[in-house]
N, C-alpha and C positions, 0 to 999 in steps of 0.2 A: 691352683692350690694342688700340691703334690699329694699323692697317696699317704705319705706319713703325716702329712699334716691334717688331713681328713681324719685320719685313725685316733690322733691325739683329741683333734675337737670333739668327737663323738666321747670318748673317755673323759676329757673333762665335763661334758655336759653330763654324762652320767654321774660324774662324781658331785658335780654341781647338785643334781637331783637329790642325791643321797643327804648331802648337806643341808640343803632346804628342807627334807622330810624330817631329819634328826632335830633341827630347830624347832619346826612345827610342832613335832612332837613334846617338845618341852617348854611350850610357851614362848618361845624367843627369847628363853634365860639362856645366856651363854655360859653361866657357872655351872646351869644344871647339864648343859651337852659336855663341857669339860670335865665334870665329874663322871659322867657316864662313860665317856671315853677312856679316862683314866681307869675305871673299874673294869672295861673290859680288858684293857692291856694289862693289868694286873693279873686277871682271871687268866687270860692266854699264858701268859709267861709262866705263872704257876703251874698250868697245865702241862706246859711244853715241859718243863723243867721237871715235874713229877714224873712222865712217862718217859722221857726220852733220856735225861741226864741220870736219872736213878735206875734206869732200866726195867721202869714197871710199865706196862699197856694199860690201857682203860678197864679192861675186863679182870685185870688182877686186884683193883682197887679194894 
């Protein structure tokens, strides 16, 4: 196996662990996991929009 493939395997294993951890934290409820991820995505997009698009930084809130 080449070096690039090994890096991908390691990154995939790390991502798999994160997914397993998220599911375990939500009692293996897929809907709860999806809701959490959507809330996180919404929060990040609002923060990015507020801070950068509107020209405000976090310390100016």
